[in-house]
N, C-alpha and C positions, 0 to 999 in steps of 0.2 A: 732510234735518237732515247738515253736512258733519262726516267723518271725521277725528279728530285721532287718529292712532297715539301719537304722542311720543317718551317713551322707552319701552323695554320695563321692565313693573311692577319687576320683581326689580332693578333698576339703581335704583330710587329718586329725588334729585332732580341735577338736571344745572345745574350753579353755571356761569354763562359770567362771567369777567373781561371786561371790556369795558376795554383798555387805550387813553386816547386817543390817537387818529389812527394805528390800523391794522387799518382797515375792519371794525370793530366795530359801527358803525351799518348797516351793511349786511348784516352778520352777523344784527343783533338784526332785522331784518324779518325774514330767513329761517326763524331760530328762531321767532317771533311766529303764521308760517306754518301751524306744527307743533302749535304748542299752544292750547288754549283759554284765554279770558283769566282766568277762574276757575280756571285753574292754574299761572301764571304772576307771575311780581313782577317789577318795575321798578327798582332802587334807582340813584338820580342826586341825589348830593348837591346841592341846591340847585338842581333844575331842577325846573321849574313841569308838574305832573300826573305826576309820578312821585314813587315813596314813597323817602322819605329813611331812611338807615339806623335813625334811632332809633324811625320808626314800624316799621317791619319788625322789630327789636327786641320791639314792645309786642304782639307778633300771640302766642296761645298755639299752645302744641305744637302741637294740630288745626291750627291756620288756616294754622301752616306748614307741617305735614306734609298740605296738600293742593298744596302748591307742590313741581310735578315742572319744573320752572323757574323759574331766580333768574337774575337779569342785571343790571350795572351794573358804574360806577365806582366797584368794592368790591374790597377787598385778600384775599388767601388768608387764608383764616380762617371764612369765615362757615357753614362745614361744623360746628363746632365747636357752634354753636347751633341746631341741625337735630335733630329729633328722626327722623330717616329717613337711610341711610347716602345718601352725597354724591358724585358726583364732580366735576371741573373741565375745564369745556375753555377756551384764550383764541387770541390772533391774536401776532403778533408781527413785528417789524417793522426794515427796516434802523435801526440809530439816528440815525443824521445823515438820511436820510430822515424819520425820525418827527420829529425837531425843526422840521424844514425846513416841517413841514406842518403842526406845530401852530401857529408864527408865522404863516405863513399865514390858517389857520384865524381867529385872531383877527383879522387886518386885514383881513380881507371879510366877515366874521362881524357886524353890530352886537349882536347877543345876547350876545356872549362878554365877560369880564370887563376884556378889556386893549382892546378895539377904540376906543376912544377917545384911550386913553393913547397904542397903535402909529400912531392916523392923526393927531391933533391934535398929539403929541411928536418927530413924523416920525421914530420908532423904524426905526432899520433891527433886521435879523438881529442885528449885532453889541451894539446897545443892550439889542437885550430880551434876551441872553445877558448881559448886563449887570445886568442887574435877580437873577441869581441865583434861581430860582422852581425849584421842586421835582421841575417836570412837566421839567425840562430835565437833568434830574442822574438817570441811572439809574433813569429813570421806571419799566421794564418790572421790572427786578430788583424795586423797592420793591412794587410790585403781587403778583409771585409769590413774592415772598421774605418776604410779610405786615407787612414793617416802615412802606410807605404813607410819610404823612408826620411820621411821628411822632419823627425825629431827623432831620437836616439830609447828616451825609456818612455813607455806607456804607461796610460793611466788606467785605473777602473772606468775613467771614463768614456776610453776608447774601447775596454770590450763591451761596454753598454751600448756604443753607438754601433758596435759589430751584433750585437744581440738583435737589437732594432733591425737593424737589416736585414739579417737574414729571416726573418719573422713578416717585413713587408713589401720585400724588394726579390726577393729568390724565389722560383719556381721548385726547384730541388737542389738540396745539400745532401749530395752523398757521401757516404765514407767507402776509406780503399780499400778496406776486410768485409764491402756489400759489393761490390762494385757492378760485379755481372748483372744483378736484384737491380742495381739502382737503375743502368742503360737499359735497360727491359721497362722500365717504367716508362722513364723520358721517350722510349721510344714508341710504346703504346698510346701516351698523352699526347706527343707531339707529332704522330702519323707518319714516322720518316718510316722509310722502306728497308732501313738495314738496322737490327744492334749487334751486329758482330763486333765480342770487344776481342781486344789486341791487347798483347802482353808489348808495350815497348818502354824503352831507356830505363827497363830496370838496374837497378845498381849492383855493379857485379863485383865479387871476393869480398862481399860483404859477412860476417860474423854477425852474426843471430845476438839480438840483445843480451839475454841472459848469460851470456858470454862474456861479455863486459864488465870493467869492475863497478862494483855496485857506487859505488866514489864519483867514475866519469856520469851512472846513470841520475845519480842526484844532483848533481849540478846541473843538467840540459833542463831535471823537472824545474830546479830553480828559474834557470832562464825561461822557462815556459811556462811559467804560470796562470796567463791571461790564457792562452794557447790552449791548455789542460780545461780551465773553464768553459770554453767554445767547444771543444771535443767533447766533453761532457753532457752539457747544455742539447748538442744534438744527440749524442748517444740516448737520453732520457726522453727526446721529444721527436725521435726519426718521423716514426708515422706521420705525426700532426704534420710536420713540416714538410713531408714529401704526400701528401697528400692529393691529390688532384682528381677532379671531377671531372 
């Protein structure tokens, strides 16, 4: 019988905000290694084999209380519907890298919604940016603030809300480029039996950032000013945000 220590019982449920293209799929596998299947919930809207937010909402309070690990492409705020105390974790990434990785993910994975449009339509990165998808516009702040897709243009207030959430509701805010270190910290704190790291869902065929035209990189930065501010805040306060006794 395999032992799954998972979270310390008094900590309640752990919610992993899986922000697209931030190494979240890799962390999802590590998390799944540490929680039994009947105590975890995977919520991925529109994805085959996973729960939708609506399905999770229909669970009874007793059923939700059994979920010691909840993860998925879900925005901040899920804890409000939980009958047990919750804490959050997430992974952030350099915003320009994240947008470029998202484009190449669509381009090289037939299962994505934009795969055919990008390949049959010959979309360049610039063409992709022209379409104005929410995922290219401060996507990390949308998740962490709880705004999600509900509005197109974010404000400074959304950024401030995201920063408050990080400081008050998150146990760990990892960085994609310090992933292994972050997983080791969490494994020690939560008492996990495994801290093995995986490399999953990496975008294939991607050109390095410095090989893209400066005009394209400038456009991405312009679209992600709040994400850049969020990312830089975590860079500056990484030890403080991730120090747990």
